N, C-alpha and C positions, 0 to 999 in steps of 0.2 A: 902127330901131336894135334893137328887141326881137327882130326876126327874126334878126338876125346873131348874137346870143347863143345862140339856140336852135340855129342852124346849127353854131356853134362847139362847143357842147356835144355835139351829135350826132356831130361830126367826132371829137372827143376820145374818145367812147365806141367808135367804130369802130376808132380806133387801138388802144385798149386791148384790144378783142376780138381783133384781128389779132396783137397782140403775145402774147396768151394762146395763140393757135392755134400761133404760132411756137414758143413754149416747149414745147408738148405734142409737136411734131415733133422737137425737139431731143434727141439722144441725149447722155446725160451722160458715158458713157465710150465712146471707140472704140478698136479695137485695130489697130495699125500696127506691123509689125516686131517682134511678140511683146511689144509694150509697150502698156500702158493709157495713153491720153491723155485729158485732161479735155475734154470737149465744150464747155464755156463759153468756153474760150480761143479766139483766133484761131489758124488752122491753121499760120500762120508760127511762133508762139511754141510751140504744142503739139508741133510736130515736133522742137523743140530739146530735148525731154525724152528722145528716144531717144538712147542713147549712141552717139556718133560723128557726130551731125548737130548742126551749129551754126546760127546765124541766117542767115548767108550761103548756106550750102548749102540750108537749108530754103527760103529765098526763091527760089533757082534751081529747086528741086524743084517748087514751086508754079507758077512761070512755065512750066516744061516740061510740066507736067500740065495747063495751061490752068485753074487753080483760082485765084480771088482770094484772096491771102494774108490779107486782113483778115476774110475769112468765118470764121464760127464753125466749129470742127472737128466739133461735133455735127450741123451741118446739112448736112454733105456726104452725098451718096448713095453707094451701094456701088461704082458705076462710077468715081467720082472717087477713092475710096480705093484701088481697084485700080490706077488710073493712077498715083497717088503711090507706091504700093509697087513698081510696075514701074520707075519712074524711079529710086528708091533701089537696087533690086536690079540694074538693068542700066544703069550710067551710060555704058558704051561704046556702047549702042544709040542714045543720045541726044547723042553727040558732046561729052560734057562734057570740058573740058580737064583734063590731068593734074594741074595745080597745085591744082585744086579737090578732088582725091581725097586720102584719108588714108593710103593705102599705095601709094606710088609705087616703081615697079621693085622688085617683091618679090624676095628674094634667091633663092628656090627656083625660081620660074618666069619672073621677069623681066617680069611683067605688072603694070600699075598697076590697083588696084581700090579700091573704097570699102567698108570694113568697118563694121558696125553691131552693137551689143548684144554678145551672147556671143562672136561670132567675133572682134570687136575685142579683147576681153579675153584671149582665148585666144592670138591672135597676139602681143600684147604680152608675155604671160608666156613664150611661146616664144622671143622676141626677147632677153629678158633672161636666160633659160636659156642660150641660144647664147653670149651675151657672157661668161657665167661659165665656160662650158665651155672657151672658147679663152683664158680667163684674161687678158682685156684689162683695162686700167685701170678702165674703166666697170664691167665685170663684177665685179671685185674689190671696188670700192666698193659696188656693189649687195649682194654677199654680206656684207660687213661691216656694212651698214646705215648707211653714211655718205653725205653729199651727194655726187651724181655730177657735177655741172655747174660745179665750181670755186668754190663758195661757201666762205667763211672758216668755220672750226669752232671758234675759240677760245671764243667766247661763245655761239654759237648750236648747235643740234642737241645739246643736253645730254642729252636723253632717250635718244638713240641711244648716247651715249658712257659713260653711267652717272651716278653721283651728282655733284652740282655740287661743285667744288673751290674752297675759299676760302682766305684768307691765315690762317696760324696764328702765334700769338705764340711766341717763343722762350721756353724754360722759365725761364731765369735773368734775363730782362728784367723791370724794374719799370716800373710805369705812370707816365707823365709825364716819364720821362727820355729823352734823345736821344743 
């Protein structure tokens, strides 16, 4: 029985040493798509920090790049990072369906693509500018700072409309009389 205890303590020390070695190899920040990602997080969750990539898209990217999604982002080697970037940059090369992409049938060239980071922001701003230019209802609502998708505005969106409006008393009315 005494021998088992010694073996257990030796095994726990070996485990601690291997954990320390793994931490030393772990990069705390990795860079994908011009975005710094935390190396302590799993690669599935770390990819969602990139603007334009959600959890479903990141899961698909990990599967296509043949990277385990639960693996820490900092433990990836450079070839795996390059493969992930390639899948994100060239979705048509990997036969990703159009419904997974965030810019389907672009107005200017008619091609479906997936935009991330600054390109996504620029594209969104251009789309809103185009709506304002053609004076569509959505464009007018954008330019006036009002809600675009049919929400009610009587009680909400007061910051866009100005000061809150309350009920005022009539000048001649006395308190307590009806």
